[in-house]
All heavy atoms as a GROMACS GRO file, in nm:
protein
  560
    1MET      N    1 -14.860  19.462  -6.761
    1MET     CA    2 -14.785  19.577  -6.724
    1MET      C    3 -14.824  19.619  -6.583
    1MET      O    4 -14.935  19.594  -6.537
    1MET     CB    5 -14.813  19.693  -6.818
    1MET     CG    6 -14.781  19.666  -6.963
    1MET     SD    7 -14.816  19.810  -7.063
    1MET     CE    8 -14.657  19.836  -7.132
    2VAL      N    9 -14.732  19.682  -6.516
    2VAL     CA   10 -14.757  19.737  -6.383
    2VAL      C   11 -14.733  19.887  -6.390
    2VAL      O   12 -14.630  19.933  -6.440
    2VAL     CB   13 -14.661  19.675  -6.278
    2VAL    CG1   14 -14.682  19.740  -6.143
    2VAL    CG2   15 -14.680  19.525  -6.271
    3TYR      N   16 -14.831  19.961  -6.342
    3TYR     CA   17 -14.817  20.107  -6.334
    3TYR      C   18 -14.834  20.148  -6.189
    3TYR      O   19 -14.926  20.102  -6.121
    3TYR     CB   20 -14.926  20.178  -6.416
    3TYR     CG   21 -14.907  20.168  -6.563
    3TYR    CD1   22 -14.965  20.066  -6.636
    3TYR    CD2   23 -14.832  20.263  -6.631
    3TYR    CE1   24 -14.948  20.056  -6.772
    3TYR    CE2   25 -14.815  20.254  -6.767
    3TYR     CZ   26 -14.872  20.151  -6.837
    3TYR     OH   27 -14.855  20.143  -6.972
    4ASN      N   28 -14.746  20.233  -6.141
    4ASN     CA   29 -14.759  20.291  -6.008
    4ASN      C   30 -14.781  20.440  -6.026
    4ASN      O   31 -14.696  20.510  -6.078
    4ASN     CB   32 -14.633  20.265  -5.925
    4ASN     CG   33 -14.625  20.121  -5.881
    4ASN    OD1   34 -14.714  20.071  -5.815
    4ASN    ND2   35 -14.518  20.055  -5.922
    5LEU      N   36 -14.899  20.485  -5.984
    5LEU     CA   37 -14.932  20.627  -5.992
    5LEU      C   38 -14.906  20.690  -5.856
    5LEU      O   39 -14.966  20.653  -5.757
    5LEU     CB   40 -15.080  20.643  -6.029
    5LEU     CG   41 -15.127  20.576  -6.157
    5LEU    CD1   42 -15.276  20.597  -6.176
    5LEU    CD2   43 -15.051  20.630  -6.277
    6ARG      N   44 -14.815  20.785  -5.853
    6ARG     CA   45 -14.776  20.851  -5.729
    6ARG      C   46 -14.835  20.991  -5.727
    6ARG      O   47 -14.824  21.065  -5.825
    6ARG     CB   48 -14.624  20.859  -5.718
    6ARG     CG   49 -14.578  20.924  -5.591
    6ARG     CD   50 -14.424  20.927  -5.585
    6ARG     NE   51 -14.379  21.012  -5.480
    6ARG     CZ   52 -14.357  21.143  -5.492
    6ARG    NH1   53 -14.374  21.202  -5.607
    6ARG    NH2   54 -14.317  21.214  -5.390
    7PHE      N   55 -14.896  21.026  -5.616
    7PHE     CA   56 -14.957  21.159  -5.601
    7PHE      C   57 -14.860  21.248  -5.525
    7PHE      O   58 -14.808  21.211  -5.420
    7PHE     CB   59 -15.089  21.148  -5.527
    7PHE     CG   60 -15.190  21.068  -5.604
    7PHE    CD1   61 -15.195  20.931  -5.595
    7PHE    CD2   62 -15.278  21.132  -5.691
    7PHE    CE1   63 -15.286  20.856  -5.666
    7PHE    CE2   64 -15.370  21.059  -5.764
    7PHE     CZ   65 -15.375  20.920  -5.752
    8ALA      N   66 -14.837  21.370  -5.577
    8ALA     CA   67 -14.735  21.457  -5.521
    8ALA      C   68 -14.792  21.587  -5.461
    8ALA      O   69 -14.716  21.666  -5.407
    8ALA     CB   70 -14.631  21.493  -5.628
    9HIS      N   71 -14.922  21.607  -5.472
    9HIS     CA   72 -14.982  21.732  -5.421
    9HIS      C   73 -15.119  21.704  -5.362
    9HIS      O   74 -15.180  21.601  -5.386
    9HIS     CB   75 -14.997  21.834  -5.534
    9HIS     CG   76 -14.870  21.871  -5.601
    9HIS    ND1   77 -14.776  21.952  -5.542
    9HIS    CD2   78 -14.818  21.835  -5.720
    9HIS    CE1   79 -14.672  21.966  -5.623
    9HIS    NE2   80 -14.695  21.895  -5.731
   10GLY      N   81 -15.168  21.797  -5.283
   10GLY     CA   82 -15.303  21.790  -5.230
   10GLY      C   83 -15.321  21.688  -5.120
   10GLY      O   84 -15.224  21.642  -5.057
   11GLY      N   85 -15.446  21.647  -5.100
   11GLY     CA   86 -15.479  21.556  -4.992
   11GLY      C   87 -15.424  21.416  -5.009
   11GLY      O   88 -15.420  21.339  -4.912
   12TYR      N   89 -15.382  21.380  -5.130
   12TYR     CA   90 -15.328  21.246  -5.157
   12TYR      C   91 -15.176  21.247  -5.165
   12TYR      O   92 -15.116  21.148  -5.206
   12TYR     CB   93 -15.389  21.190  -5.285
   12TYR     CG   94 -15.539  21.187  -5.283
   12TYR    CD1   95 -15.614  21.257  -5.375
   12TYR    CD2   96 -15.607  21.112  -5.187
   12TYR    CE1   97 -15.753  21.255  -5.373
   12TYR    CE2   98 -15.745  21.108  -5.183
   12TYR     CZ   99 -15.817  21.181  -5.276
   12TYR     OH  100 -15.954  21.178  -5.273
   13ASN      N  101 -15.112  21.356  -5.127
   13ASN     CA  102 -14.967  21.369  -5.135
   13ASN      C  103 -14.897  21.253  -5.065
   13ASN      O  104 -14.927  21.221  -4.951
   13ASN     CB  105 -14.924  21.501  -5.071
   13ASN     CG  106 -14.776  21.526  -5.085
   13ASN    OD1  107 -14.712  21.477  -5.176
   13ASN    ND2  108 -14.721  21.603  -4.994
   14GLY      N  109 -14.806  21.187  -5.137
   14GLY     CA  110 -14.728  21.076  -5.082
   14GLY      C  111 -14.795  20.940  -5.099
   14GLY      O  112 -14.733  20.838  -5.071
   15SER      N  113 -14.920  20.937  -5.142
   15SER     CA  114 -14.990  20.810  -5.164
   15SER      C  115 -14.968  20.763  -5.308
   15SER      O  116 -14.927  20.839  -5.394
   15SER     CB  117 -15.141  20.830  -5.140
   15SER     OG  118 -15.165  20.868  -5.006
   16SER      N  119 -14.999  20.633  -5.331
   16SER     CA  120 -14.984  20.581  -5.466
   16SER      C  121 -15.089  20.474  -5.492
   16SER      O  122 -15.148  20.418  -5.399
   16SER     CB  123 -14.845  20.521  -5.487
   16SER     OG  124 -14.829  20.405  -5.408
   17LEU      N  125 -15.115  20.448  -5.620
   17LEU     CA  126 -15.204  20.342  -5.665
   17LEU      C  127 -15.124  20.248  -5.753
   17LEU      O  128 -15.040  20.292  -5.834
   17LEU     CB  129 -15.321  20.397  -5.746
   17LEU     CG  130 -15.434  20.462  -5.671
   17LEU    CD1  131 -15.530  20.529  -5.768
   17LEU    CD2  132 -15.506  20.361  -5.585
   18CYS      N  133 -15.151  20.118  -5.743
   18CYS     CA  134 -15.085  20.018  -5.826
   18CYS      C  135 -15.187  19.960  -5.925
   18CYS      O  136 -15.288  19.904  -5.885
   18CYS     CB  137 -15.028  19.906  -5.739
   18CYS     SG  138 -14.947  19.777  -5.835
   19LEU      N  139 -15.162  19.978  -6.055
   19LEU     CA  140 -15.248  19.927  -6.161
   19LEU      C  141 -15.182  19.808  -6.228
   19LEU      O  142 -15.062  19.812  -6.257
   19LEU     CB  143 -15.273  20.035  -6.266
   19LEU     CG  144 -15.373  20.145  -6.234
   19LEU    CD1  145 -15.331  20.228  -6.116
   19LEU    CD2  146 -15.396  20.233  -6.354
   20LEU      N  147 -15.258  19.701  -6.250
   20LEU     CA  148 -15.208  19.580  -6.315
   20LEU      C  149 -15.295  19.544  -6.432
   20LEU      O  150 -15.417  19.545  -6.422
   20LEU     CB  151 -15.208  19.463  -6.215
   20LEU     CG  152 -15.122  19.474  -6.092
   20LEU    CD1  153 -15.153  19.359  -5.998
   20LEU    CD2  154 -14.977  19.473  -6.128
   21GLY      N  155 -15.235  19.510  -6.543
   21GLY     CA  156 -15.311  19.464  -6.659
   21GLY      C  157 -15.236  19.487  -6.788
   21GLY      O  158 -15.122  19.535  -6.789
   22ASN      N  159 -15.300  19.451  -6.896
   22ASN     CA  160 -15.239  19.463  -7.028
   22ASN      C  161 -15.290  19.588  -7.097
   22ASN      O  162 -15.410  19.603  -7.119
   22ASN     CB  163 -15.274  19.339  -7.112
   22ASN     CG  164 -15.208  19.344  -7.248
   22ASN    OD1  165 -15.107  19.409  -7.266
   22ASN    ND2  166 -15.267  19.275  -7.342
   23ILE      N  167 -15.198  19.679  -7.129
   23ILE     CA  168 -15.233  19.798  -7.208
   23ILE      C  169 -15.154  19.790  -7.337
   23ILE      O  170 -15.033  19.812  -7.340
   23ILE     CB  171 -15.200  19.928  -7.132
   23ILE    CG1  172 -15.284  19.937  -7.005
   23ILE    CG2  173 -15.227  20.048  -7.220
   23ILE    CD1  174 -15.263  20.062  -6.923
   24SER      N  175 -15.222  19.754  -7.443
   24SER     CA  176 -15.160  19.737  -7.573
   24SER      C  177 -15.155  19.871  -7.648
   24SER      O  178 -15.256  19.940  -7.655
   24SER     CB  179 -15.240  19.636  -7.656
   24SER     OG  180 -15.195  19.637  -7.789
   25PRO      N  181 -15.038  19.907  -7.703
   25PRO     CA  182 -15.031  20.033  -7.779
   25PRO      C  183 -15.128  20.036  -7.898
   25PRO      O  184 -15.175  20.142  -7.938
   25PRO     CB  185 -14.886  20.037  -7.828
   25PRO     CG  186 -14.813  19.947  -7.739
   25PRO     CD  187 -14.909  19.842  -7.696
   26ALA      N  188 -15.160  19.920  -7.953
   26ALA     CA  189 -15.248  19.915  -8.070
   26ALA      C  190 -15.396  19.931  -8.034
   26ALA      O  191 -15.477  19.969  -8.117
   26ALA     CB  192 -15.228  19.784  -8.144
   27SER      N  193 -15.433  19.904  -7.908
   27SER     CA  194 -15.572  19.914  -7.866
   27SER      C  195 -15.609  20.057  -7.833
   27SER      O  196 -15.531  20.130  -7.772
   27SER     CB  197 -15.597  19.827  -7.743
   27SER     OG  198 -15.575  19.692  -7.772
   28ILE      N  199 -15.730  20.095  -7.869
   28ILE     CA  200 -15.776  20.231  -7.840
   28ILE      C  201 -15.818  20.244  -7.694
   28ILE      O  202 -15.787  20.342  -7.627
   28ILE     CB  203 -15.891  20.270  -7.935
   28ILE    CG1  204 -15.838  20.276  -8.078
   28ILE    CG2  205 -15.953  20.402  -7.894
   28ILE    CD1  206 -15.944  20.298  -8.182
   29VAL      N  207 -15.887  20.143  -7.640
   29VAL     CA  208 -15.933  20.145  -7.501
   29VAL      C  209 -15.894  20.015  -7.433
   29VAL      O  210 -15.913  19.907  -7.489
   29VAL     CB  211 -16.086  20.166  -7.493
   29VAL    CG1  212 -16.133  20.160  -7.349
   29VAL    CG2  213 -16.127  20.296  -7.556
   30ASN      N  214 -15.839  20.025  -7.312
   30ASN     CA  215 -15.804  19.909  -7.230
   30ASN      C  216 -15.856  19.931  -7.089
   30ASN      O  217 -15.869  20.045  -7.045
   30ASN     CB  218 -15.653  19.888  -7.223
   30ASN     CG  219 -15.592  19.852  -7.354
   30ASN    OD1  220 -15.534  19.938  -7.419
   30ASN    ND2  221 -15.603  19.729  -7.396
   31GLU      N  222 -15.882  19.822  -7.020
   31GLU     CA  223 -15.922  19.828  -6.879
   31GLU      C  224 -15.820  19.751  -6.797
   31GLU      O  225 -15.782  19.640  -6.833
   31GLU     CB  226 -16.061  19.767  -6.862
   31GLU     CG  227 -16.117  19.784  -6.723
   31GLU     CD  228 -16.260  19.735  -6.714
   31GLU    OE1  229 -16.344  19.784  -6.789
   31GLU    OE2  230 -16.284  19.647  -6.630
   32VAL      N  231 -15.777  19.809  -6.686
   32VAL     CA  232 -15.681  19.744  -6.598
   32VAL      C  233 -15.734  19.748  -6.454
   32VAL      O  234 -15.816  19.831  -6.419
   32VAL     CB  235 -15.540  19.810  -6.605
   32VAL    CG1  236 -15.480  19.792  -6.742
   32VAL    CG2  237 -15.546  19.956  -6.568
   33ALA      N  238 -15.686  19.656  -6.372
   33ALA     CA  239 -15.729  19.646  -6.233
   33ALA      C  240 -15.642  19.732  -6.142
   33ALA      O  241 -15.522  19.748  -6.165
   33ALA     CB  242 -15.721  19.501  -6.188
   34ILE      N  243 -15.703  19.784  -6.037
   34ILE     CA  244 -15.629  19.849  -5.930
   34ILE      C  245 -15.607  19.743  -5.824
   34ILE      O  246 -15.702  19.687  -5.768
   34ILE     CB  247 -15.704  19.969  -5.874
   34ILE    CG1  248 -15.716  20.077  -5.982
   34ILE    CG2  249 -15.633  20.024  -5.750
   34ILE    CD1  250 -15.799  20.195  -5.942
   35ALA      N  251 -15.481  19.711  -5.799
   35ALA     CA  252 -15.446  19.600  -5.710
   35ALA      C  253 -15.413  19.645  -5.569
   35ALA      O  254 -15.388  19.562  -5.483
   35ALA     CB  255 -15.327  19.524  -5.770
   36GLY      N  256 -15.412  19.772  -5.544
   36GLY     CA  257 -15.381  19.822  -5.410
   36GLY      C  258 -15.317  19.958  -5.418
   36GLY      O  259 -15.318  20.024  -5.521
   37GLY      N  260 -15.259  19.998  -5.307
   37GLY     CA  261 -15.195  20.128  -5.304
   37GLY      C  262 -15.124  20.149  -5.172
   37GLY      O  263 -15.115  20.059  -5.088
   38THR      N  264 -15.077  20.271  -5.153
   38THR     CA  265 -15.010  20.309  -5.028
   38THR      C  266 -15.073  20.435  -4.974
   38THR      O  267 -15.145  20.506  -5.045
   38THR     CB  268 -14.859  20.334  -5.050
   38THR    OG1  269 -14.843  20.446  -5.138
   38THR    CG2  270 -14.790  20.212  -5.110
   39GLY      N  271 -15.042  20.466  -4.848
   39GLY     CA  272 -15.095  20.588  -4.787
   39GLY      C  273 -15.246  20.586  -4.780
   39GLY      O  274 -15.307  20.489  -4.731
   40VAL      N  275 -15.309  20.690  -4.830
   40VAL     CA  276 -15.455  20.699  -4.829
   40VAL      C  277 -15.519  20.585  -4.906
   40VAL      O  278 -15.631  20.543  -4.874
   40VAL     CB  279 -15.498  20.835  -4.891
   40VAL    CG1  280 -15.648  20.846  -4.905
   40VAL    CG2  281 -15.446  20.950  -4.806
   41PHE      N  282 -15.449  20.530  -5.005
   41PHE     CA  283 -15.504  20.425  -5.090
   41PHE      C  284 -15.468  20.283  -5.044
   41PHE      O  285 -15.479  20.188  -5.121
   41PHE     CB  286 -15.460  20.446  -5.234
   41PHE     CG  287 -15.513  20.574  -5.292
   41PHE    CD1  288 -15.430  20.678  -5.321
   41PHE    CD2  289 -15.649  20.589  -5.316
   41PHE    CE1  290 -15.478  20.797  -5.374
   41PHE    CE2  291 -15.701  20.706  -5.368
   41PHE     CZ  292 -15.614  20.810  -5.397
   42ARG      N  293 -15.426  20.266  -4.919
   42ARG     CA  294 -15.399  20.132  -4.867
   42ARG      C  295 -15.524  20.046  -4.879
   42ARG      O  296 -15.634  20.092  -4.848
   42ARG     CB  297 -15.357  20.143  -4.720
   42ARG     CG  298 -15.310  20.011  -4.662
   42ARG     CD  299 -15.265  20.026  -4.517
   42ARG     NE  300 -15.150  20.115  -4.508
   42ARG     CZ  301 -15.142  20.217  -4.423
   42ARG    NH1  302 -15.239  20.245  -4.341
   42ARG    NH2  303 -15.035  20.292  -4.422
   43PHE      N  304 -15.512  19.926  -4.928
   43PHE     CA  305 -15.621  19.832  -4.952
   43PHE      C  306 -15.719  19.879  -5.062
   43PHE      O  307 -15.832  19.834  -5.068
   43PHE     CB  308 -15.701  19.802  -4.824
   43PHE     CG  309 -15.619  19.743  -4.714
   43PHE    CD1  310 -15.604  19.810  -4.595
   43PHE    CD2  311 -15.557  19.619  -4.731
   43PHE    CE1  312 -15.527  19.756  -4.492
   43PHE    CE2  313 -15.481  19.564  -4.629
   43PHE     CZ  314 -15.466  19.634  -4.509
   44ALA      N  315 -15.674  19.968  -5.148
   44ALA     CA  316 -15.761  20.018  -5.255
   44ALA      C  317 -15.794  19.908  -5.356
   44ALA      O  318 -15.714  19.819  -5.382
   44ALA     CB  319 -15.692  20.135  -5.328
   45ARG      N  320 -15.913  19.918  -5.412
   45ARG     CA  321 -15.960  19.828  -5.518
   45ARG      C  322 -16.035  19.909  -5.620
   45ARG      O  323 -16.092  20.013  -5.588
   45ARG     CB  324 -16.052  19.718  -5.462
   45ARG     CG  325 -15.986  19.622  -5.369
   45ARG     CD  326 -15.888  19.531  -5.444
   45ARG     NE  327 -15.822  19.438  -5.356
   45ARG     CZ  328 -15.698  19.454  -5.310
   45ARG    NH1  329 -15.628  19.559  -5.342
   45ARG    NH2  330 -15.643  19.363  -5.232
   46GLY      N  331 -16.037  19.861  -5.744
   46GLY     CA  332 -16.111  19.930  -5.848
   46GLY      C  333 -16.057  19.895  -5.984
   46GLY      O  334 -15.997  19.790  -6.005
   47TYR      N  335 -16.079  19.987  -6.078
   47TYR     CA  336 -16.029  19.967  -6.214
   47TYR      C  337 -16.002  20.102  -6.278
   47TYR      O  338 -16.045  20.206  -6.230
   47TYR     CB  339 -16.128  19.885  -6.296
   47TYR     CG  340 -16.259  19.957  -6.325
   47TYR    CD1  341 -16.280  20.022  -6.446
   47TYR    CD2  342 -16.362  19.960  -6.231
   47TYR    CE1  343 -16.399  20.088  -6.472
   47TYR    CE2  344 -16.480  20.025  -6.256
   47TYR     CZ  345 -16.499  20.088  -6.378
   47TYR     OH  346 -16.616  20.154  -6.403
   48ALA      N  347 -15.927  20.097  -6.386
   48ALA     CA  348 -15.896  20.217  -6.464
   48ALA      C  349 -15.921  20.186  -6.611
   48ALA      O  350 -15.892  20.077  -6.659
   48ALA     CB  351 -15.752  20.260  -6.443
   49VAL      N  352 -15.974  20.283  -6.682
   49VAL     CA  353 -15.995  20.273  -6.826
   49VAL      C  354 -15.891  20.363  -6.892
   49VAL      O  355 -15.888  20.484  -6.866
   49VAL     CB  356 -16.137  20.314  -6.866
   49VAL    CG1  357 -16.154  20.309  -7.016
   49VAL    CG2  358 -16.240  20.225  -6.797
   50ALA      N  359 -15.805  20.303  -6.973
   50ALA     CA  360 -15.700  20.377  -7.043
   50ALA      C  361 -15.740  20.396  -7.189
   50ALA      O  362 -15.756  20.298  -7.262
   50ALA     CB  363 -15.568  20.301  -7.034
   51LYS      N  364 -15.757  20.520  -7.230
   51LYS     CA  365 -15.796  20.552  -7.367
   51LYS      C  366 -15.677  20.613  -7.440
   51LYS      O  367 -15.615  20.708  -7.391
   51LYS     CB  368 -15.912  20.650  -7.367
   51LYS     CG  369 -15.958  20.690  -7.505
   51LYS     CD  370 -16.072  20.791  -7.497
   51LYS     CE  371 -16.111  20.837  -7.635
   51LYS     NZ  372 -16.211  20.944  -7.630
   52ARG      N  373 -15.646  20.555  -7.556
   52ARG     CA  374 -15.532  20.607  -7.634
   52ARG      C  375 -15.571  20.740  -7.699
   52ARG      O  376 -15.672  20.751  -7.767
   52ARG     CB  377 -15.491  20.507  -7.741
   52ARG     CG  378 -15.364  20.549  -7.814
   52ARG     CD  379 -15.326  20.454  -7.923
   52ARG     NE  380 -15.418  20.474  -8.035
   52ARG     CZ  381 -15.456  20.380  -8.120
   52ARG    NH1  382 -15.412  20.258  -8.107
   52ARG    NH2  383 -15.538  20.407  -8.217
   53ILE      N  384 -15.487  20.841  -7.681
   53ILE     CA  385 -15.509  20.973  -7.738
   53ILE      C  386 -15.418  20.995  -7.858
   53ILE      O  387 -15.459  21.044  -7.961
   53ILE     CB  388 -15.485  21.084  -7.633
   53ILE    CG1  389 -15.572  21.062  -7.509
   53ILE    CG2  390 -15.506  21.222  -7.691
   53ILE    CD1  391 -15.720  21.065  -7.535
   54VAL      N  392 -15.290  20.958  -7.845
   54VAL     CA  393 -15.190  20.975  -7.951
   54VAL      C  394 -15.112  20.846  -7.967
   54VAL      O  395 -15.073  20.784  -7.869
   54VAL     CB  396 -15.092  21.090  -7.916
   54VAL    CG1  397 -14.981  21.100  -8.020
   54VAL    CG2  398 -15.165  21.222  -7.902
   55LEU      N  399 -15.088  20.807  -8.092
   55LEU     CA  400 -15.001  20.693  -8.124
   55LEU      C  401 -14.913  20.734  -8.241
   55LEU      O  402 -14.962  20.758  -8.351
   55LEU     CB  403 -15.083  20.569  -8.160
   55LEU     CG  404 -15.004  20.447  -8.207
   55LEU    CD1  405 -14.913  20.397  -8.095
   55LEU    CD2  406 -15.097  20.337  -8.251
   56ASP      N  407 -14.782  20.747  -8.215
   56ASP     CA  408 -14.688  20.788  -8.318
   56ASP      C  409 -14.570  20.691  -8.315
   56ASP      O  410 -14.481  20.701  -8.231
   56ASP     CB  411 -14.639  20.930  -8.292
   56ASP     CG  412 -14.550  20.986  -8.402
   56ASP    OD1  413 -14.498  20.907  -8.484
   56ASP    OD2  414 -14.534  21.108  -8.407
   57PHE      N  415 -14.573  20.591  -8.407
   57PHE     CA  416 -14.467  20.490  -8.410
   57PHE      C  417 -14.332  20.550  -8.443
   57PHE      O  418 -14.230  20.509  -8.389
   57PHE     CB  419 -14.500  20.379  -8.509
   57PHE     CG  420 -14.607  20.285  -8.460
   57PHE    CD1  421 -14.731  20.284  -8.518
   57PHE    CD2  422 -14.582  20.200  -8.355
   57PHE    CE1  423 -14.830  20.197  -8.474
   57PHE    CE2  424 -14.680  20.113  -8.307
   57PHE     CZ  425 -14.803  20.111  -8.368
   58LYS      N  426 -14.329  20.649  -8.532
   58LYS     CA  427 -14.202  20.709  -8.573
   58LYS      C  428 -14.133  20.775  -8.454
   58LYS      O  429 -14.012  20.762  -8.436
   58LYS     CB  430 -14.226  20.812  -8.684
   58LYS     CG  431 -14.101  20.868  -8.741
   58LYS     CD  432 -14.129  20.960  -8.859
   58LYS     CE  433 -14.001  21.016  -8.915
   58LYS     NZ  434 -14.026  21.105  -9.029
   59ALA      N  435 -14.209  20.846  -8.372
   59ALA     CA  436 -14.152  20.914  -8.255
   59ALA      C  437 -14.150  20.823  -8.132
   59ALA      O  438 -14.103  20.864  -8.026
   59ALA     CB  439 -14.232  21.039  -8.224
   60GLN      N  440 -14.203  20.700  -8.145
   60GLN     CA  441 -14.215  20.606  -8.033
   60GLN      C  442 -14.289  20.670  -7.917
   60GLN      O  443 -14.245  20.670  -7.802
   60GLN     CB  444 -14.078  20.555  -7.990
   60GLN     CG  445 -14.008  20.476  -8.097
   60GLN     CD  446 -13.875  20.422  -8.050
   60GLN    OE1  447 -13.820  20.461  -7.948
   60GLN    NE2  448 -13.821  20.329  -8.126
   61LEU      N  449 -14.407  20.725  -7.948
   61LEU     CA  450 -14.485  20.801  -7.850
   61LEU      C  451 -14.627  20.746  -7.842
   61LEU      O  452 -14.694  20.727  -7.943
   61LEU     CB  453 -14.491  20.949  -7.891
   61LEU     CG  454 -14.580  21.040  -7.808
   61LEU    CD1  455 -14.520  21.058  -7.669
   61LEU    CD2  456 -14.595  21.175  -7.877
   62VAL      N  457 -14.670  20.719  -7.720
   62VAL     CA  458 -14.809  20.682  -7.693
   62VAL      C  459 -14.856  20.768  -7.576
   62VAL      O  460 -14.792  20.773  -7.472
   62VAL     CB  461 -14.825  20.534  -7.657
   62VAL    CG1  462 -14.971  20.502  -7.626
   62VAL    CG2  463 -14.773  20.445  -7.768
   63VAL      N  464 -14.968  20.838  -7.596
   63VAL     CA  465 -15.028  20.920  -7.488
   63VAL      C  466 -15.164  20.859  -7.456
   63VAL      O  467 -15.244  20.833  -7.546
   63VAL     CB  468 -15.044  21.067  -7.533
   63VAL    CG1  469 -15.114  21.148  -7.425
   63VAL    CG2  470 -14.909  21.127  -7.568
   64ARG      N  471 -15.189  20.836  -7.328
   64ARG     CA  472 -15.315  20.776  -7.284
   64ARG      C  473 -15.382  20.864  -7.179
   64ARG      O  474 -15.315  20.929  -7.100
   64ARG     CB  475 -15.291  20.638  -7.224
   64ARG     CG  476 -15.244  20.540  -7.326
   64ARG     CD  477 -15.274  20.399  -7.281
   64ARG     NE  478 -15.248  20.305  -7.386
   64ARG     CZ  479 -15.338  20.261  -7.471
   64ARG    NH1  480 -15.461  20.303  -7.463
   64ARG    NH2  481 -15.305  20.174  -7.564
   65GLU      N  482 -15.513  20.862  -7.179
   65GLU     CA  483 -15.594  20.928  -7.077
   65GLU      C  484 -15.645  20.819  -6.984
   65GLU      O  485 -15.700  20.718  -7.031
   65GLU     CB  486 -15.711  21.000  -7.142
   65GLU     CG  487 -15.813  21.056  -7.046
   65GLU     CD  488 -15.931  21.113  -7.122
   65GLU    OE1  489 -15.921  21.229  -7.164
   65GLU    OE2  490 -16.029  21.040  -7.140
   66LEU      N  491 -15.627  20.836  -6.853
   66LEU     CA  492 -15.673  20.736  -6.756
   66LEU      C  493 -15.792  20.791  -6.678
   66LEU      O  494 -15.785  20.899  -6.621
   66LEU     CB  495 -15.562  20.702  -6.657
   66LEU     CG  496 -15.446  20.618  -6.706
   66LEU    CD1  497 -15.338  20.610  -6.600
   66LEU    CD2  498 -15.493  20.480  -6.744
   67ASN      N  499 -15.900  20.714  -6.677
   67ASN     CA  500 -16.014  20.741  -6.590
   67ASN      C  501 -16.011  20.632  -6.483
   67ASN      O  502 -16.023  20.513  -6.516
   67ASN     CB  503 -16.145  20.737  -6.666
   67ASN     CG  504 -16.161  20.858  -6.755
   67ASN    OD1  505 -16.146  20.970  -6.709
   67ASN    ND2  506 -16.190  20.836  -6.881
   68VAL      N  507 -15.991  20.672  -6.358
   68VAL     CA  508 -15.970  20.579  -6.250
   68VAL      C  509 -16.091  20.576  -6.156
   68VAL      O  510 -16.138  20.681  -6.114
   68VAL     CB  511 -15.842  20.614  -6.170
   68VAL    CG1  512 -15.819  20.520  -6.055
   68VAL    CG2  513 -15.720  20.619  -6.263
   69TYR      N  514 -16.140  20.455  -6.127
   69TYR     CA  515 -16.252  20.434  -6.038
   69TYR      C  516 -16.199  20.350  -5.920
   69TYR      O  517 -16.164  20.235  -5.941
   69TYR     CB  518 -16.365  20.362  -6.111
   69TYR     CG  519 -16.410  20.437  -6.234
   69TYR    CD1  520 -16.348  20.413  -6.357
   69TYR    CD2  521 -16.508  20.533  -6.226
   69TYR    CE1  522 -16.387  20.485  -6.470
   69TYR    CE2  523 -16.548  20.604  -6.339
   69TYR     CZ  524 -16.488  20.580  -6.460
   69TYR     OH  525 -16.525  20.651  -6.571
   70VAL      N  526 -16.195  20.409  -5.803
   70VAL     CA  527 -16.128  20.343  -5.690
   70VAL      C  528 -16.211  20.353  -5.562
   70VAL      O  529 -16.275  20.454  -5.537
   70VAL     CB  530 -15.987  20.402  -5.669
   70VAL    CG1  531 -15.991  20.548  -5.631
   70VAL    CG2  532 -15.908  20.324  -5.568
   71SER      N  533 -16.210  20.243  -5.486
   71SER     CA  534 -16.268  20.241  -5.351
   71SER      C  535 -16.153  20.223  -5.254
   71SER      O  536 -16.067  20.136  -5.275
   71SER     CB  537 -16.364  20.124  -5.335
   71SER     OG  538 -16.476  20.140  -5.419
   72HIS      N  539 -16.149  20.306  -5.153
   72HIS     CA  540 -16.043  20.291  -5.052
   72HIS      C  541 -16.104  20.318  -4.916
   72HIS      O  542 -16.210  20.376  -4.902
   72HIS     CB  543 -15.923  20.381  -5.081
   72HIS     CG  544 -15.955  20.527  -5.080
   72HIS    ND1  545 -15.938  20.606  -4.970
   72HIS    CD2  546 -16.003  20.608  -5.178
   72HIS    CE1  547 -15.974  20.731  -5.000
   72HIS    NE2  548 -16.013  20.734  -5.125
   73TYR      N  549 -16.036  20.268  -4.813
   73TYR     CA  550 -16.090  20.274  -4.676
   73TYR      C  551 -16.012  20.367  -4.590
   73TYR      O  552 -15.899  20.393  -4.606
   73TYR     CB  553 -16.088  20.133  -4.616
   73TYR     CG  554 -16.157  20.033  -4.704
   73TYR    CD1  555 -16.084  19.955  -4.794
   73TYR    CD2  556 -16.295  20.019  -4.700
   73TYR    CE1  557 -16.148  19.864  -4.876
   73TYR    CE2  558 -16.360  19.928  -4.782
   73TYR     CZ  559 -16.286  19.852  -4.871
   73TYR     OH  560 -16.349  19.764  -4.952
   0.00000   0.00000   0.00000
């Protein structure tokens, strides 16, 4: 999966991070790589840990908490 996190406020306004990896709805915790970004996060590297908070198959809903660890220049 590819996730693009866009920042809309504060010092990171207009910047984004690109996360790449497999986040399975059935898994409680997943780790994905930070493959880069834009703006302040240009050439960013790191990882994110995605923890499942809610899983509701009937409502087709998955809620995850992301803890992001990033180095940028």
